[in-house]
N, C-alpha and C positions, 0 to 999 in steps of 0.2 A: 400700973397706966401708959399706954400704950398712948406712944407723941404720931397725934398728926399733920405730915411732909408735909405741906402744905403750898402745891408749886403756884398759882393762884395769888396764896399775898406773893409769898418770893418776888412772882413778875412784877406783880403791882411792885413793886420797890423800885426793882433798878431798872423798871421802865423811867422809873421816877427822877434817879439818874443820870437814865444816858439822855431824858429831856431837857434839863440843867445843867448836861457836860452841850450840850448843842446851840442850848440855848449861848453858851459863852462863847460857840465859836466866833458861833457866826455874828457878835458879837467883833470878834477880836479881826476876825478876816473877810468877814463879807458872805460865806459860806458854810455850804454843809450838804450834809451827805445826802451821798446823791446812790440806792436802791435799780435796777433795773430787774426786774422780772419776766424772762422770757416764756411763752408756755407755749406749747404746740397744741393744738384739737381743741375735742368741749368737753375733756373726762369730766363731768360736775364734782363730783368731787377735789380733784385736780382745779380746777376756778375758785371754787368754796375754797382753798389753803391759796389762793390767790391774793385773794379778794383782800382778804381775813390781812398775809405780808403785808400789801397794800396802803389799810388803813390804819394798822402796827405800825411803820414807819410816820405814817404822818402824821399819827398821833404824838409821835417825838420832836417832831419839828423841822422832818427826813424830809427830801423828795423825793419822792418817789411817780416809777412809771412802768406799766405793762405792758408787751408788747404778745398782742397772740397774731396768731399766728395759723393755718388751718391743719385741718388734717393731713392733705393733700404736701405741706409743703416739703421739700426731698433735705435730705439732710447735709448736701454742700449748701442750700441759701440757710439751713440754722445758722450752721457755721456764715458762711459771712453776715451773717446777722451778730451773733456773735464780735467775728472778727472788726466790726465798724465802734463795738461797746469798750472792747478791749480798746481802741486810738482813743475814745474820747478822753475826753480827761476832769470835764464833769462828772459820770460813774467812775462814785468806789465800790460800788457791789454791784459782781454778774451773778444772778439763781438760772439756774431751767431746771422750770416746774418737773421732776419727774412723777408719773413715767414718761417717757416720751413712746410717740408710734411705733410698731414691729421695726417698720425701716428704716429704721435712726439704729445705728452704735453711739449706745449711753456713757458708754467709755469713752468710743474717740470724740463726742461735745464737751463732757465733763475736760475734755489734756488738752479746749479750747481756749476754753477760755484761760484769761493773764492770772497767772499765781496771787498774785496780789488784792485779785479785784475777785478772788476765788472765795466768797461767805459762806457757801456750804458746806467748806470742809472740806468739798472732795476729789479736787489733783488730787494726781499719781504725787508731787513732790512733796505735796501737804499732808499727806499718806504718811510719807517717805517723813517728814521732817520729825511729824507726831510721831513716832514709833523709833524713834532716833534719841528723842526726849530733847530735839530745838525748836524755839519756835515758831511758831503758826497758828492761820486764822481751824479752829475748831471745830468740825462738828455737834450744828445745834444742839443736836439733844442729849449723846453724853456731855457734853460742856455745859445745858443744861444741868445733869445727877449732877454730875459734879460740883455746881452751885448750889443745890437742894441739901450737898452731906455738906457744904464749910458752913452754907448759912446755919444748918439745925446744929451744930458742931459735934456735926456724929465725927469722931474719931475712925483715920482711915489709917491711919501709919500702924504694921505692925497685924492688919487684922485677914481677918477669909476672906475674903473677898470673893464668889463665884458669878459668874457672866451665865445665861441661862440664855443660850443666840451667837450663833457670830459674823453679822448679819454685817457687812461694812459699812450699813449705816450708822446698827449701835458700839456689835456688839465689839468688833476688836481693834477700836475705837477707847469704849467707854475698859477693856482691856489693860494696853496701853498709860489712859488715864490714869486709870489705879493704882497698875506700878510705876509711875510718876510720881504720886502721889507716896511710894515705899507701903501698899498693900500688898499680902500675898492671892496668885487672883489665878484663880481657876474658870478655864473655858469651856463651858456643857451644850451642846446644840442633838438637834431627832437621831445624831448616828454615837449618840452615849450609852452605853450599857450602863442598868442600875445610876442612870442620871439622879436618882433621887435619895438612893447613900452622897453622891456630892454637897445636891443644894441642903439637906443635915445637917454640917457641916462647919455652913458659911454662917459669920460672922457680919458679913452683908450680901446680902439675893441682886441683881439686875436680871430680875424675869423679865426681855424680848424677844417670844416666840414665836408669835404670834396666831396661841391656840388662846381662847378662853376660855377659864378657868383653871388653868393646866396646875397651874401650883398651888396645892391642897396642904393643909393644915398638916398635916402625914410627913409633910421632904421641907417642914422649915425644925430649924433648932429653932427653941423656948428664947427668947430673947435678943432674937433674931434685927439687921433693918434687912425691910426688903420695898423696893421703887422697884414698881410695874409702869413698865414699855408699853404695853398691849393698846392693844383702841384693836373690839371687835363693835361688833355690831351682832346682836342677838337678833332672831325669827321676829322678837316682839320688835325691833325698832332701841333697845337698850343698848347705851355704851357701859362694856363691861374693858376691864384689862383681861391676864394675863396669868391674874394670882386669884382663887377665889375669896374674898377681901375680909364676907360677913364673918369668916371659920378663922383666917388663915390672919388678922388681927385681935384676935384675941390673945396670942399665941409671940405675938413678936415683942421690941422696945418700939419699932418705930416702922409707920409704908405710907404710901405713897397711896388719895381715889385716882378713880376713874369716873366718870374727868375731872379738872384741876387738880391731877399732881405733875406727874415729866409732860407732860401737851401746853401751857404756860407758855412755858419754861424755853422752849423750840424756840420761836419764834422770836422773843427776847434776844436768845444769843448769835440767831443773827443779827438780832436791832444793833447785839455785842458789837459780832464783827467787821458789819456799813462803819460802825464809826470808827473802829482801832485799822479797816482798812482808810477812811479815807483822811482818821491823823498825819499815818503812817505818807501817804503822799502829798500832807504838806509836809510830810520831811523829806523826801528824794526831790523835791523837783531843786 
């Protein structure tokens, strides 16, 4: 029987815990975590993501603000906005919605965010800390994947995990997190020769390559656990993952659906990071 790895359910459990803890902190300190989100331009997908983040933050008792800047904003104007938020003690989490307009250097922008407020976990110092096993605010999607594995008690230690994709947002950080959990990790990507020879040996498969139905049943070992990070829209408007779900599901011991798998966990871990940043701010003053 294949275990459905239900991110919607796990996200609701974690958000309830975050909401309860936030209420306790409000009672003790009179303060709540504050998340500030910066969005530049009119990208419809980005606007939708930002609305969901703000709504989710408010639902767990956070203060949340969205700072909307026009497409014509210069890099220096955006950096000034970030610095203002860096200096504001009432702001605990800062997030710049990506992608940014072409006139901006994303790495320079991310690097401007104060490390202790970088709730996306993308700052070079956070990335470095994660890579050598130090405490850090971890990137939200990989952190959500690890939480799913923990919640469903999927054994990671000593298992062979194959990560399909090497992005800075998912592939690289999740590989480091799985190493930290004592998995044996292989990273494959678009330039890997005979990619299926690696995926067929995986006990745990994390698929984040951005191609609909990329992973098919013949590329999977019987009994493996498959985590599908992909979110792709078909010509008919249907949301599908990177995994050919219907056929792969019959072969594996556990699988995430799309939608409803990894997706709900990403914003949940953003909330968890914001709460962690808030708590740290109370102890470092």
